[in-house]
ZAMARGU-4260 file (C-alpha; in steps of 0.2 Angstrom, whole numbers, plus 5000, padded with zeros to 4 digits):
<rodrens>
0) 5158/4757/5241 | 5159/4738/5237 | 5167/4726/5249 | 5174/4709/5246 | 5161/4695/5250
5) 5172/4689/5264 | 5170/4705/5274 | 5163/4701/5291 | 5168/4683/5290 | 5187/4686/5290
10) 5188/4697/5305 | 5188/4682/5318 | 5194/4665/5317 | 5178/4658/5325 | 5166/4664/5311
15) 5162/4653/5296 | 5158/4660/5279 | 5142/4655/5270 | 5154/4644/5260 | 5159/4635/5276
20) 5177/4642/5276 | 5187/4650/5289 | 5196/4664/5280 | 5210/4666/5293 | 5215/4648/5289
25) 5215/4652/5270 | 5226/4667/5274 | 5238/4656/5284 | 5240/4644/5270 | 5244/4659/5258
30) 5258/4664/5270 | 5265/4647/5267 | 5264/4648/5248 | 5274/4664/5248 | 5289/4656/5257
35) 5304/4647/5249 | 5300/4628/5246 | 5302/4614/5258 | 5303/4596/5252 | 5301/4578/5259
40) 5304/4562/5250 | 5303/4544/5257 | 5312/4530/5249 | 5317/4512/5255 | 5332/4517/5265
45) 5326/4533/5273 | 5318/4550/5271 | 5326/4566/5264 | 5321/4583/5270 | 5327/4598/5260
50) 5324/4617/5262 | 5328/4633/5253 | 5332/4648/5263 | 5329/4666/5258 | 5346/4675/5262
55) 5349/4693/5259 | 5367/4699/5255 | 5371/4705/5273 | 5362/4691/5282 | 5371/4677/5291
60) 5365/4661/5282 | 5367/4650/5298 | 5355/4662/5308 | 5341/4655/5298 | 5336/4637/5302
65) 5322/4628/5292 | 5326/4609/5297 | 5325/4604/5315 | 5328/4589/5325 | 5313/4584/5336
70) 5319/4568/5343 | 5334/4556/5338 | 5322/4547/5326 | 5311/4562/5320 | 5315/4577/5310
75) 5305/4591/5302 | 5307/4605/5289 | 5296/4621/5290 | 5289/4632/5277 | 5280/4648/5281
80) 5282/4660/5296 | 5298/4656/5306 | 5292/4662/5323 | 5277/4651/5321 | 5288/4636/5316
85) 5299/4638/5332 | 5283/4638/5343 | 5277/4622/5335 | 5295/4613/5335 | 5296/4617/5354
90) 5279/4609/5356 | 5284/4594/5346 | 5300/4592/5356 | 5290/4593/5373 | 5278/4580/5366
95) 5293/4568/5362 | 5301/4571/5379 | 5285/4568/5388 | 5282/4552/5380 | 5299/4545/5384
100) 5297/4550/5402 | 5280/4543/5404 | 5282/4527/5394 | 5301/4524/5393 | 5300/4523/5374
105) 5302/4535/5359 | 5286/4542/5352 | 5279/4536/5335 | 5279/4548/5321 | 5260/4547/5319
110) 5256/4550/5337 | 5268/4565/5338 | 5260/4572/5322 | 5242/4569/5329 | 5246/4578/5346
115) 5254/4592/5337 | 5240/4595/5325 | 5228/4594/5340 | 5237/4609/5347 | 5237/4618/5330
120) 5218/4615/5328 | 5215/4624/5345 | 5220/4640/5336 | 5206/4639/5323 | 5192/4639/5336
125) 5196/4651/5350 | 5194/4670/5349 | 5209/4681/5351 | 5221/4670/5342 | 5226/4666/5324
130) 5231/4650/5315 | 5249/4646/5313 | 5255/4652/5297 | 5267/4638/5294 | 5267/4620/5287
135) 5278/4607/5294 | 5284/4592/5284 | 5288/4578/5298 | 5298/4563/5294 | 5303/4549/5306
140) 5307/4530/5308 | 5298/4521/5321 | 5303/4506/5332 | 5296/4493/5319 | 5308/4502/5306
145) 5293/4509/5297 | 5296/4526/5288 | 5282/4539/5290 | 5281/4556/5281 | 5267/4568/5286
150) 5263/4587/5283 | 5253/4597/5295 | 5241/4610/5290 | 5235/4627/5298 | 5218/4620/5300
155) 5225/4606/5311 | 5223/4592/5298 | 5238/4581/5293 | 5241/4570/5278 | 5254/4556/5274
160) 5264/4556/5259 | 5278/4547/5249 | 5285/4563/5243 | 5278/4581/5245 | 5283/4599/5242
165) 5276/4615/5250 | 5279/4634/5247 | 5284/4643/5232 | 5284/4634/5215 | 5277/4618/5225
170) 5264/4614/5211 | 5278/4613/5198 | 5289/4603/5210 | 5275/4591/5214 | 5272/4588/5196
175) 5291/4584/5194 | 5291/4572/5209 | 5276/4563/5202 | 5286/4560/5186 | 5303/4556/5194
180) 5299/4548/5211 | 5305/4530/5214 | 5304/4522/5231 | 5319/4512/5227 | 5331/4527/5225
185) 5346/4527/5236 | 5348/4541/5249 | 5361/4550/5238 | 5350/4549/5222 | 5335/4555/5233
190) 5346/4570/5238 | 5351/4574/5220 | 5332/4573/5215 | 5328/4585/5229 | 5341/4598/5223
195) 5334/4597/5206 | 5317/4600/5213 | 5323/4616/5221 | 5330/4622/5205 | 5313/4621/5196
200) 5307/4638/5190 | 5320/4647/5200 | 5326/4663/5192 | 5342/4664/5201 | 5356/4650/5204
205) 5355/4640/5220 | 5368/4646/5232 | 5376/4634/5244 | 5372/4644/5260 | 5353/4644/5255
210) 5351/4625/5255 | 5348/4614/5271 | 5347/4595/5270 | 5342/4582/5283 | 5341/4563/5282
215) 5332/4550/5292 | 5341/4533/5291 | 5330/4518/5292 | 5344/4506/5297 | 5351/4516/5311
220) 5334/4524/5316 | 5343/4541/5317 | 5339/4558/5310 | 5354/4568/5304 | 5355/4586/5299
225) 5369/4591/5288 | 5381/4605/5293 | 5385/4618/5279 | 5402/4610/5277 | 5394/4593/5275
230) 5381/4600/5262 | 5395/4607/5252 | 5405/4591/5252 | 5389/4581/5248 | 5385/4592/5233
235) 5402/4590/5226 | 5401/4571/5229 | 5385/4571/5219 | 5392/4583/5206 | 5377/4594/5209
240) 5380/4612/5202
</rodrens>
């Protein structure tokens, strides 16, 4: 009987394959690629985070949360396993609170992302654990009014972006963003662009209860997550069908 070449190398997170891979990390990334898309877009006036939720007919849409407040100036959108995301969001909030208590100031987006990814990386090198099957897109505005947008990776790595998408259809969405992205877009124009991204290659029509939107405002240095009613009003205002 023939076995896949990775047999023996994917049974523990601490074992490298001959190609230098940790297969459990690859599998975690595949869990993200099967989830509805999440998008982050940075423009001159702020950062827009968008997410699509998979909601069944009998499910309460409000019971699923994909965009989270980490601190008053930092927000995140998740893509992947919801339980894993909740653990990481709790960890991120603790890091933000600890920084305020220790130093009397808000944590920078970069430092928060670094500390969170240090924690994520521990789950790639210890026996008896598995990597987190989730990617977070983290956006924030710092004390110097600089805007920062990062994504975490199940390996513990992180990367900075101007605009990024993860999850289902993300390759097509990123191609669309490369063509349409403009750092001088207004916040409303950026939200409209994000909604168009969520529609790409989607077989069904987008439903109101399946969309979440959050915005980090540069001038106010605040993160705001829109309520379902505010999302509805915003889509009507922008004439997004």
